[in-house]
N, CA, C and O atoms as a GROMACS GRO file, in nm:
protein
  356
    1MET      N    1  10.015  11.852   7.783
    1MET     CA    2   9.924  11.759   7.718
    1MET      C    3   9.907  11.804   7.573
    1MET      O    4   9.876  11.920   7.545
    2ARG      N    5   9.927  11.712   7.485
    2ARG     CA    6   9.919  11.741   7.341
    2ARG      C    7   9.773  11.740   7.295
    2ARG      O    8   9.690  11.668   7.349
    3THR      N    9   9.744  11.821   7.196
    3THR     CA   10   9.610  11.822   7.136
    3THR      C   11   9.623  11.796   6.986
    3THR      O   12   9.725  11.826   6.924
    4THR      N   13   9.519  11.741   6.932
    4THR     CA   14   9.513  11.717   6.787
    4THR      C   15   9.368  11.727   6.744
    4THR      O   16   9.277  11.737   6.827
    5ASN      N   17   9.347  11.725   6.615
    5ASN     CA   18   9.210  11.723   6.566
    5ASN      C   19   9.182  11.587   6.502
    5ASN      O   20   9.273  11.506   6.482
    6TYR      N   21   9.057  11.565   6.472
    6TYR     CA   22   9.013  11.436   6.420
    6TYR      C   23   9.085  11.400   6.290
    6TYR      O   24   9.126  11.285   6.271
    7THR      N   25   9.101  11.497   6.202
    7THR     CA   26   9.164  11.471   6.072
    7THR      C   27   9.310  11.429   6.089
    7THR      O   28   9.353  11.331   6.028
    8GLU      N   29   9.385  11.501   6.172
    8GLU     CA   30   9.526  11.466   6.195
    8GLU      C   31   9.536  11.327   6.258
    8GLU      O   32   9.623  11.247   6.220
    9LEU      N   33   9.448  11.299   6.352
    9LEU     CA   34   9.449  11.167   6.416
    9LEU      C   35   9.424  11.057   6.313
    9LEU      O   36   9.495  10.957   6.309
   10ARG      N   37   9.324  11.076   6.231
   10ARG     CA   38   9.288  10.976   6.129
   10ARG      C   39   9.403  10.956   6.030
   10ARG      O   40   9.435  10.843   5.993
   11ASN      N   41   9.466  11.066   5.987
   11ASN     CA   42   9.572  11.057   5.886
   11ASN      C   43   9.702  10.999   5.941
   11ASN      O   44   9.781  10.944   5.865
   12ASN      N   45   9.724  11.012   6.071
   12ASN     CA   46   9.850  10.967   6.132
   12ASN      C   47   9.824  10.877   6.252
   12ASN      O   48   9.896  10.886   6.352
   13LEU      N   49   9.725  10.791   6.243
   13LEU     CA   50   9.680  10.714   6.359
   13LEU      C   51   9.793  10.637   6.426
   13LEU      O   52   9.811  10.650   6.548
   14LYS      N   53   9.870  10.559   6.352
   14LYS     CA   54   9.975  10.479   6.414
   14LYS      C   55  10.079  10.566   6.483
   14LYS      O   56  10.116  10.539   6.597
   15THR      N   57  10.125  10.669   6.416
   15THR     CA   58  10.228  10.757   6.472
   15THR      C   59  10.176  10.827   6.597
   15THR      O   60  10.247  10.835   6.698
   16VAL      N   61  10.055  10.878   6.591
   16VAL     CA   62   9.997  10.950   6.705
   16VAL      C   63   9.979  10.856   6.824
   16VAL      O   64  10.015  10.891   6.936
   17LEU      N   65   9.924  10.736   6.800
   17LEU     CA   66   9.903  10.642   6.910
   17LEU      C   67  10.035  10.592   6.967
   17LEU      O   68  10.048  10.575   7.089
   18ASP      N   69  10.134  10.569   6.882
   18ASP     CA   70  10.267  10.531   6.931
   18ASP      C   71  10.324  10.641   7.020
   18ASP      O   72  10.389  10.612   7.121
   19GLY      N   73  10.301  10.768   6.983
   19GLY     CA   74  10.348  10.880   7.064
   19GLY      C   75  10.281  10.885   7.200
   19GLY      O   76  10.346  10.917   7.300
   20VAL      N   77  10.153  10.853   7.206
   20VAL     CA   78  10.081  10.850   7.334
   20VAL      C   79  10.146  10.747   7.426
   20VAL      O   80  10.166  10.774   7.545
   21ILE      N   81  10.179  10.631   7.372
   21ILE     CA   82  10.239  10.525   7.453
   21ILE      C   83  10.383  10.560   7.491
   21ILE      O   84  10.420  10.548   7.607
   22GLU      N   85  10.463  10.602   7.395
   22GLU     CA   86  10.605  10.630   7.420
   22GLU      C   87  10.625  10.745   7.517
   22GLU      O   88  10.718  10.742   7.598
   23ASN      N   89  10.541  10.847   7.510
   23ASN     CA   90  10.557  10.966   7.595
   23ASN      C   91  10.476  10.958   7.723
   23ASN      O   92  10.485  11.047   7.807
   24SER      N   93  10.397  10.852   7.739
   24SER     CA   94  10.309  10.838   7.857
   24SER      C   95  10.232  10.966   7.881
   24SER      O   96  10.220  11.014   7.994
   25GLU      N   97  10.179  11.021   7.773
   25GLU     CA   98  10.108  11.148   7.781
   25GLU      C   99   9.970  11.135   7.719
   25GLU      O  100   9.953  11.073   7.614
   26ALA      N  101   9.873  11.194   7.784
   26ALA     CA  102   9.737  11.193   7.730
   26ALA      C  103   9.730  11.283   7.607
   26ALA      O  104   9.805  11.380   7.594
   27LEU      N  105   9.640  11.249   7.517
   27LEU     CA  106   9.619  11.326   7.395
   27LEU      C  107   9.474  11.370   7.390
   27LEU      O  108   9.384  11.287   7.401
   28ILE      N  109   9.451  11.499   7.374
   28ILE     CA  110   9.315  11.551   7.359
   28ILE      C  111   9.283  11.558   7.210
   28ILE      O  112   9.357  11.617   7.132
   29VAL      N  113   9.172  11.496   7.172
   29VAL     CA  114   9.127  11.500   7.033
   29VAL      C  115   9.008  11.594   7.027
   29VAL      O  116   8.901  11.564   7.082
   30GLN      N  117   9.028  11.708   6.959
   30GLN     CA  118   8.921  11.806   6.946
   30GLN      C  119   8.835  11.768   6.826
   30GLN      O  120   8.885  11.738   6.718
   31ARG      N  121   8.702  11.770   6.849
   31ARG     CA  122   8.607  11.734   6.744
   31ARG      C  123   8.512  11.850   6.722
   31ARG      O  124   8.439  11.888   6.813
   32PRO      N  125   8.513  11.907   6.603
   32PRO     CA  126   8.426  12.023   6.576
   32PRO      C  127   8.279  11.990   6.602
   32PRO      O  128   8.226  11.892   6.551
   33GLY      N  129   8.216  12.074   6.682
   33GLY     CA  130   8.075  12.057   6.711
   33GLY      C  131   8.043  11.944   6.807
   33GLY      O  132   7.926  11.917   6.833
   34ASN      N  133   8.144  11.878   6.860
   34ASN     CA  134   8.125  11.767   6.953
   34ASN      C  135   8.219  11.782   7.072
   34ASN      O  136   8.312  11.863   7.069
   35THR      N  137   8.193  11.705   7.174
   35THR     CA  138   8.279  11.706   7.292
   35THR      C  139   8.414  11.644   7.258
   35THR      O  140   8.420  11.543   7.188
   36SER      N  141   8.521  11.704   7.306
   36SER     CA  142   8.655  11.648   7.286
   36SER      C  143   8.669  11.518   7.363
   36SER      O  144   8.595  11.493   7.459
   37VAL      N  145   8.764  11.435   7.321
   37VAL     CA  146   8.792  11.309   7.390
   37VAL      C  147   8.940  11.305   7.426
   37VAL      O  148   9.022  11.377   7.369
   38VAL      N  149   8.972  11.218   7.520
   38VAL     CA  150   9.111  11.201   7.562
   38VAL      C  151   9.155  11.059   7.530
   38VAL      O  152   9.082  10.964   7.554
   39VAL      N  153   9.275  11.046   7.474
   39VAL     CA  154   9.333  10.915   7.444
   39VAL      C  155   9.451  10.895   7.538
   39VAL      O  156   9.540  10.980   7.548
   40VAL      N  157   9.450  10.781   7.609
   40VAL     CA  158   9.561  10.745   7.698
   40VAL      C  159   9.600  10.600   7.671
   40VAL      O  160   9.521  10.524   7.616
   41SER      N  161   9.720  10.563   7.711
   41SER     CA  162   9.763  10.424   7.696
   41SER      C  163   9.686  10.336   7.793
   41SER      O  164   9.628  10.386   7.890
   42LEU      N  165   9.685  10.207   7.768
   42LEU     CA  166   9.617  10.113   7.857
   42LEU      C  167   9.681  10.114   7.995
   42LEU      O  168   9.610  10.106   8.096
   43ASP      N  169   9.813  10.125   8.002
   43ASP     CA  170   9.880  10.131   8.133
   43ASP      C  171   9.835  10.253   8.212
   43ASP      O  172   9.808  10.244   8.332
   44GLU      N  173   9.826  10.367   8.144
   44GLU     CA  174   9.781  10.490   8.211
   44GLU      C  175   9.636  10.477   8.256
   44GLU      O  176   9.601  10.517   8.367
   45TYR      N  177   9.552  10.421   8.171
   45TYR     CA  178   9.411  10.401   8.206
   45TYR      C  179   9.398  10.310   8.329
   45TYR      O  180   9.322  10.340   8.420
   46ASN      N  181   9.474  10.200   8.330
   46ASN     CA  182   9.469  10.109   8.445
   46ASN      C  183   9.516  10.178   8.572
   46ASN      O  184   9.460  10.154   8.680
   47ALA      N  185   9.617  10.263   8.562
   47ALA     CA  186   9.665  10.338   8.679
   47ALA      C  187   9.557  10.433   8.730
   47ALA      O  188   9.540  10.448   8.851
   48ILE      N  189   9.487  10.498   8.640
   48ILE     CA  190   9.378  10.588   8.679
   48ILE      C  191   9.268  10.510   8.751
   48ILE      O  192   9.219  10.554   8.855
   49LYS      N  193   9.229  10.396   8.695
   49LYS     CA  194   9.123  10.315   8.757
   49LYS      C  195   9.167  10.263   8.894
   49LYS      O  196   9.085  10.257   8.986
   50GLU      N  197   9.293  10.225   8.908
   50GLU     CA  198   9.343  10.178   9.038
   50GLU      C  199   9.338  10.291   9.141
   50GLU      O  200   9.299  10.269   9.256
   51THR      N  201   9.377  10.411   9.100
   51THR     CA  202   9.371  10.526   9.189
   51THR      C  203   9.228  10.555   9.231
   51THR      O  204   9.202  10.583   9.348
   52GLU      N  205   9.134  10.549   9.138
   52GLU     CA  206   8.992  10.569   9.171
   52GLU      C  207   8.946  10.467   9.274
   52GLU      O  208   8.874  10.500   9.368
   53TYR      N  209   8.986  10.342   9.255
   53TYR     CA  210   8.946  10.236   9.347
   53TYR      C  211   9.000  10.263   9.488
   53TYR      O  212   8.928  10.251   9.586
   54ILE      N  213   9.126  10.300   9.496
   54ILE     CA  214   9.188  10.329   9.626
   54ILE      C  215   9.116  10.444   9.694
   54ILE      O  216   9.088  10.437   9.814
   55ILE      N  217   9.086  10.549   9.620
   55ILE     CA  218   9.014  10.663   9.677
   55ILE      C  219   8.875  10.621   9.724
   55ILE      O  220   8.828  10.666   9.828
   56ASP      N  221   8.809  10.534   9.647
   56ASP     CA  222   8.676  10.487   9.684
   56ASP      C  223   8.674  10.406   9.812
   56ASP      O  224   8.579  10.415   9.890
   57ILE      N  225   8.779  10.327   9.838
   57ILE     CA  226   8.775  10.239   9.955
   57ILE      C  227   8.827  10.305  10.082
   57ILE      O  228   8.818  10.245  10.189
   58ILE      N  229   8.881  10.425  10.074
   58ILE     CA  230   8.932  10.492  10.194
   58ILE      C  231   8.824  10.508  10.300
   58ILE      O  232   8.850  10.472  10.415
   59PRO      N  233   8.704  10.559  10.270
   59PRO     CA  234   8.603  10.572  10.376
   59PRO      C  235   8.564  10.437  10.436
   59PRO      O  236   8.540  10.427  10.556
   60ILE      N  237   8.557  10.335  10.354
   60ILE     CA  238   8.523  10.202  10.404
   60ILE      C  239   8.634  10.152  10.496
   60ILE      O  240   8.606  10.098  10.603
   61SER      N  241   8.758  10.169  10.454
   61SER     CA  242   8.871  10.123  10.535
   61SER      C  243   8.877  10.196  10.668
   61SER      O  244   8.903  10.133  10.771
   62VAL      N  245   8.853  10.325  10.668
   62VAL     CA  246   8.853  10.402  10.793
   62VAL      C  247   8.744  10.350  10.885
   62VAL      O  248   8.768  10.334  11.005
   63PHE      N  249   8.626  10.325  10.832
   63PHE     CA  250   8.517  10.272  10.914
   63PHE      C  251   8.555  10.138  10.974
   63PHE      O  252   8.532  10.114  11.093
   64VAL      N  253   8.612  10.050  10.894
   64VAL     CA  254   8.650   9.917  10.941
   64VAL      C  255   8.750   9.928  11.055
   64VAL      O  256   8.735   9.860  11.157
   65VAL      N  257   8.851  10.010  11.039
   65VAL     CA  258   8.954  10.025  11.142
   65VAL      C  259   8.896  10.088  11.268
   65VAL      O  260   8.923  10.042  11.378
   66GLN      N  261   8.817  10.193  11.253
   66GLN     CA  262   8.761  10.262  11.369
   66GLN      C  263   8.663  10.175  11.448
   66GLN      O  264   8.648  10.194  11.568
   67ASN      N  265   8.598  10.083  11.382
   67ASN     CA  266   8.496  10.002  11.448
   67ASN      C  267   8.538   9.856  11.468
   67ASN      O  268   8.455   9.771  11.500
   68ASN      N  269   8.666   9.829  11.449
   68ASN     CA  270   8.719   9.693  11.466
   68ASN      C  271   8.637   9.589  11.390
   68ASN      O  272   8.615   9.479  11.439
   69ARG      N  273   8.593   9.626  11.272
   69ARG     CA  274   8.516   9.532  11.189
   69ARG      C  275   8.614   9.450  11.106
   69ARG      O  276   8.707   9.504  11.046
   70ILE      N  277   8.593   9.321  11.102
   70ILE     CA  278   8.675   9.233  11.019
   70ILE      C  279   8.582   9.163  10.922
   70ILE      O  280   8.481   9.105  10.963
   71PHE      N  281   8.616   9.168  10.795
   71PHE     CA  282   8.533   9.108  10.693
   71PHE      C  283   8.600   8.984  10.638
   71PHE      O  284   8.723   8.975  10.636
   72PRO      N  285   8.522   8.887  10.594
   72PRO     CA  286   8.581   8.769  10.530
   72PRO      C  287   8.665   8.810  10.410
   72PRO      O  288   8.629   8.903  10.337
   73GLN      N  289   8.776   8.742  10.390
   73GLN     CA  290   8.867   8.779  10.280
   73GLN      C  291   8.801   8.764  10.143
   73GLN      O  292   8.841   8.833  10.049
   74LYS      N  293   8.705   8.678  10.131
   74LYS     CA  294   8.642   8.656  10.001
   74LYS      C  295   8.532   8.756   9.971
   74LYS      O  296   8.471   8.751   9.864
   75LEU      N  297   8.504   8.848  10.063
   75LEU     CA  298   8.399   8.946  10.041
   75LEU      C  299   8.445   9.050   9.940
   75LEU      O  300   8.547   9.117   9.960
   76HIS      N  301   8.371   9.063   9.833
   76HIS     CA  302   8.402   9.163   9.731
   76HIS      C  303   8.274   9.241   9.704
   76HIS      O  304   8.166   9.182   9.694
   77TRP      N  305   8.285   9.370   9.692
   77TRP     CA  306   8.169   9.450   9.656
   77TRP      C  307   8.212   9.558   9.559
   77TRP      O  308   8.329   9.593   9.548
   78ASN      N  309   8.114   9.607   9.490
   78ASN     CA  310   8.139   9.713   9.393
   78ASN      C  311   8.133   9.845   9.467
   78ASN      O  312   8.025   9.888   9.509
   79THR      N  313   8.247   9.911   9.484
   79THR     CA  314   8.251  10.036   9.560
   79THR      C  315   8.175  10.147   9.490
   79THR      O  316   8.134  10.243   9.554
   80ARG      N  317   8.155  10.136   9.360
   80ARG     CA  318   8.079  10.239   9.288
   80ARG      C  319   7.932  10.238   9.331
   80ARG      O  320   7.867  10.342   9.332
   81LYS      N  321   7.879  10.120   9.368
   81LYS     CA  322   7.739  10.110   9.409
   81LYS      C  323   7.724  10.130   9.559
   81LYS      O  324   7.612  10.139   9.609
   82TYR      N  325   7.834  10.136   9.630
   82TYR     CA  326   7.830  10.147   9.776
   82TYR      C  327   7.793  10.290   9.815
   82TYR      O  328   7.852  10.385   9.765
   83ASN      N  329   7.697  10.303   9.904
   83ASN     CA  330   7.655  10.435   9.951
   83ASN      C  331   7.756  10.484  10.053
   83ASN      O  332   7.758  10.436  10.166
   84LYS      N  333   7.839  10.579  10.016
   84LYS     CA  334   7.948  10.623  10.102
   84LYS      C  335   7.901  10.701  10.224
   84LYS      O  336   7.979  10.722  10.317
   85THR      N  337   7.776  10.744  10.227
   85THR     CA  338   7.728  10.819  10.343
   85THR      C  339   7.663  10.728  10.445
   85THR      O  340   7.637  10.771  10.557
   86ASN      N  341   7.638  10.604  10.410
   86ASN     CA  342   7.576  10.510  10.502
   86ASN      C  343   7.673  10.396  10.526
   86ASN      O  344   7.690  10.309  10.441
   87TYR      N  345   7.736  10.396  10.642
   87TYR     CA  346   7.838  10.297  10.670
   87TYR      C  347   7.786  10.178  10.748
   87TYR      O  348   7.866  10.106  10.809
   88SER      N  349   7.656  10.153  10.748
   88SER     CA  350   7.603  10.036  10.817
   88SER      C  351   7.619   9.914  10.726
   88SER      O  352   7.597   9.923  10.605
   89PHE      N  353   7.656   9.803  10.784
   89PHE     CA  354   7.680   9.682  10.705
   89PHE      C  355   7.581   9.576  10.742
   89PHE      O  356   7.585   9.466  10.687
   0.00000   0.00000   0.00000
């Protein structure tokens, strides 16, 4: 994983961002006196969010299969707000 500082990023923004996309590699931007940040491509970000979603729904899916629960196809819920320790529906 490549690292850079704020000044280098600002001075070479296009080149640095193109490198993030072309290399499919995250970039850590170190900021003096502040928390560092990570820059990733939109494709990489979407893949991370999809993986989080899949991990979030595993307990729900296991419960559904184990209890023969069938939900309407149009049912959508926010898994982030779902209490994973309470599987009552």
